[in-house]
C-alpha positions in Angstrom: 9.5 -9.4 16.6 5.4 -10.1 17.8 3.7 -12.8 15.4 0.1 -12.9 14.3 -1.6 -15.7 16.5 -4.9 -16.0 15.8 -4.5 -15.5 11.4 -7.7 -14.4 9.7 -10.2 -17.3 8.7 -11.5 -14.4 5.4 -11.5 -15.9 2.3 -10.8 -13.7 -1.0 -11.8 -16.9 -3.8 -12.4 -15.5 -7.0 -11.1 -11.7 -6.5 -8.1 -10.4 -8.6 -6.3 -7.9 -6.4 -3.5 -5.1 -7.7 -0.6 -4.1 -5.1 1.5 -1.7 -5.9 4.5 -1.1 -4.4 6.0 -4.9 -3.5 9.5 -5.9 -3.5 10.3 -6.3 -0.1 10.1 -10.0 1.6 10.1 -7.8 5.0 7.3 -4.7 3.4 3.6 -4.5 3.7 2.9 -4.9 -0.3 4.3 -8.9 0.3 2.9 -9.2 3.2 -0.7 -8.9 1.3 0.4 -9.9 -1.4 1.0 -13.2 0.5 -2.2 -13.6 2.2 -4.4 -12.6 0.0 -2.9 -15.2 -2.8 -3.2 -17.4 0.3 -6.4 -16.3 1.2 -7.8 -17.4 -2.6 -7.4 -14.1 -4.8 -5.4 -14.5 -8.0 -2.7 -11.2 -7.5 -1.2 -9.1 -9.5 1.8 -7.2 -7.8 4.1 -4.1 -9.3 7.4 -2.6 -7.4 9.9 -0.4 -8.6 12.7 -1.7 -6.5 15.5 1.1 -8.3 13.9 3.6 -5.7 14.4 0.6 -2.5 17.7 0.5 -3.5 18.5 4.0 -4.2 17.5 5.6 -0.6 19.6 3.0 1.7 17.6 2.4 4.6 15.8 -0.3 3.3 16.7 -3.7 4.6 15.4 -6.7 2.2 16.5 -4.4 -0.4 17.2 -6.0 -3.7 17.4 -5.9 -7.4 14.4 -7.6 -9.2 12.6 -7.6 -5.9 9.2 -8.3 -7.4 10.1 -10.9 -10.0 12.2 -12.7 -6.9 9.1 -12.2 -4.5 6.6 -14.0 -7.1 9.1 -16.8 -8.4 9.3 -17.7 -4.2 5.5 -17.1 -4.2 4.5 -19.3 -7.0 7.0 -22.4 -5.2 4.4 -22.3 -2.8 1.4 -22.8 -5.0 0.4 -19.2 -4.7 -1.8 -17.6 -7.7 0.5 -14.2 -7.7 1.7 -12.2 -10.7 4.8 -9.9 -11.7 3.8 -6.8 -13.4 6.4 -5.3 -15.1 8.9 -2.6 -13.0 8.6 0.6 -13.9 8.8 4.4 -12.4 5.5 5.3 -11.4 8.2 9.4 -11.8 7.3 9.1 -15.4 4.6 10.1 -17.2 2.1 7.1 -18.4 3.3 4.1 -16.9 0.8 4.0 -13.7 -2.8 3.6 -16.1 0.1 0.9 -17.8 0.8 -1.1 -14.9 -3.1 -1.9 -14.2 -3.6 -2.4 -17.8 -1.8 -4.7 -18.2 -3.2 -6.3 -14.4 -6.0 -6.4 -16.2 -4.8 -7.8 -19.1 -3.1 -11.1 -17.2 -5.7 -11.5 -14.6 -9.0 -10.2 -16.6 -11.2 -7.6 -15.1 -9.8 -6.9 -11.2 -12.5 -6.2 -8.2 -9.3 -5.0 -6.2 -6.4 -2.4 -5.6 -4.1 -1.8 -3.1 -2.9 1.1 -4.1 0.3 0.3 -1.6 3.4 2.2 -3.3 5.0 5.3 -2.0 8.3 8.0 -2.1 9.1 9.2 0.4 12.4 11.7 1.9 13.4 13.9 4.6 14.5 17.3 4.1 13.3 19.4 6.1 12.1 23.4 5.5 14.6 25.5 4.3 16.5 23.1 2.2 13.6 21.8 -0.5 14.3 22.2 -4.1 11.6 21.7 -7.1 13.4 17.9 -7.5 12.8 16.6 -3.8 9.0 17.7 -3.6 8.0 16.8 -6.9 8.9 12.4 -6.7 7.0 12.8 -4.5 3.7 15.1 -5.9 4.3 12.2 -9.2 4.4 8.9 -7.8 1.8 9.5 -4.1 -0.2 11.6 -5.5 -0.2 11.1 -9.5 0.1 7.8 -10.4 -2.5 6.5 -7.7 -5.3 8.5 -9.6 -4.6 7.3 -12.9 -4.1 3.8 -11.6 -7.2 4.4 -9.8 -9.4 6.0 -13.2 -7.9 2.9 -15.1 -9.1 -0.1 -12.9 -12.3 2.3 -12.4 -12.8 2.2 -16.2 -12.3 -1.8 -16.3 -14.7 -2.6 -12.7 -17.5 -4.6 -13.2 -19.9 -2.7 -11.4 -22.2 -6.0 -10.9 -19.2 -7.1 -8.7 -17.9 -5.7 -4.9 -15.1 -3.6 -6.3 -12.7 -1.9 -3.3 -9.7 0.0 -3.5 -7.5 0.5 -0.3 -5.4 3.6 -0.4 -3.1 4.7 2.4 -2.2 7.2 4.5 0.5 8.0 7.5 0.3 10.0 11.2 0.6 13.2 9.4 -3.5 14.4 10.2 -2.7 13.2 13.9 0.6 14.8 14.7 3.9 16.9 12.8 6.1 15.4 10.9 8.5 18.5 9.9 11.3 16.9 8.7 8.8 14.5 5.9 6.7 17.7 4.7 6.8 16.7 0.9 5.8 13.4 2.2 3.2 14.4 4.6 2.0 17.0 2.1 0.7 14.2 -0.5 -0.5 11.6 2.4 -2.9 14.0 3.3 -3.5 14.4 -0.3 -4.7 10.2 -0.2 -7.1 11.1 2.3 -8.7 13.6 -0.2 -8.2 11.4 -3.2 -10.8 8.5 -1.3 -12.9 11.0 0.2 -13.7 12.1 -3.0 -13.4 9.1 -5.0 -16.0 7.0 -2.8 -18.7 9.9 -4.3 -18.0 9.5 -7.7 -17.6 5.9 -8.1 -20.5 4.3 -6.3 -22.3 4.0 -8.8 -19.8 1.5 -9.8 -20.0 -0.9 -7.0 -16.3 0.4 -5.5 -15.9 0.7 -2.1 -12.5 3.0 -1.1 -10.8 3.2 2.3 -8.0 5.0 3.3 -5.7 3.5 5.8 -3.0 4.8 8.4 -0.9 1.8 8.7 0.7 3.1 11.7 4.7 2.6 11.9 5.0 -0.7 10.8 8.7 -2.6 11.2 10.0 -2.9 7.6 13.3 -2.7 7.9 14.0 0.6 8.2 14.4 1.9 11.5 17.7 0.2 14.1 19.1 0.2 17.3 17.4 2.9 20.2 15.3 4.9 17.3 13.1 1.2 16.7 13.0 1.0 20.1 11.4 4.8 20.7 9.4 3.9 17.6 8.3 1.0 20.2 7.8 2.8 23.0 5.0 5.0 21.8 2.8 1.8 21.5 0.5 0.8 24.6 1.6 -2.3 23.7 5.9 -1.6 23.9 5.8 -3.0 20.2 5.5 -1.9 16.5 3.3 -2.7 14.1 3.9 -5.1 11.7 2.9 -6.1 8.0 1.4 -9.0 9.4 -0.9 -6.9 11.8 -2.4 -4.5 8.4 -3.1 -7.4 6.7 -6.1 -9.0 9.0 -7.1 -5.2 8.0 -7.1 -5.1 4.6 -8.1 -8.5 4.0 -11.6 -8.2 5.7 -11.8 -4.9 4.2 -11.8 -6.3 0.3 -14.0 -9.1 1.4 -17.6 -9.1 1.4 -17.3 -9.2 5.2 -17.5 -5.1 4.3 -19.4 -4.3 1.6 -21.1 -1.9 3.6 -17.8 -0.3 4.9 -16.8 2.8 2.0 -15.3 6.2 2.7 -13.8 5.1 5.5 -9.9 6.4 7.0 -8.9 3.8 10.1 -6.2 4.6 11.8 -4.7 0.7 12.6 -1.6 2.2 14.6 -2.1 -0.2 17.4 -2.6 3.4 19.9 1.0 5.2 18.2 1.1 7.6 21.2 1.8 11.1 18.6 4.0 14.2 19.4 5.7 13.2 22.6 
């Protein structure tokens, strides 16, 4: 697996950031939490291990994954705090997680919406039960957390929000249309929020992290994805972390409203 040879020297000292979707040691969320804390930020993390275990194709999925990770990070001397695990399909849970983070850390100036619900169900086999969690977790929960974040933000500070989309806006992903619809809506949420929240000193950007090697693809399928990149390798959570460290730092104060494809030049449509 590729490892960054020149890890970022960007500092996030004094920043207080909530990251959602933190439950697996090989995931993007766990890497972001570690790297942000190493850069000096106080980090609150939310995860829901029951979802990881229910999907069944994610390596490193364990019960109480978020709490295990936080204990590991704390033992390393990193300022990472666990938020009570909760299911974002349930009403009220998303904003409650945001409020708990603000109560534990104080006023937040950073938010990374990394949580995700995604399953593969082809058109012709959809049910309401297949579709609804994609909308409630990916869209409704993101909207409610973002609203709660904005309500507590200090407009005199540089506040940064990053949302995650996927590659559906670049090429069809027809086995995951419910997921794609939700991730397309995240782009819209990001673009609209820039103008709704700009006067509160909140920057909002949306990132397509590309194919990150987080333990869900193996064998020939893994090689086929690697071959779709000019470099011949998968992206890694470390690659994603390098970008987000920049976006949440003072170096990015004039960057907002952007949709960034951090996908290593992935050859869509092959």
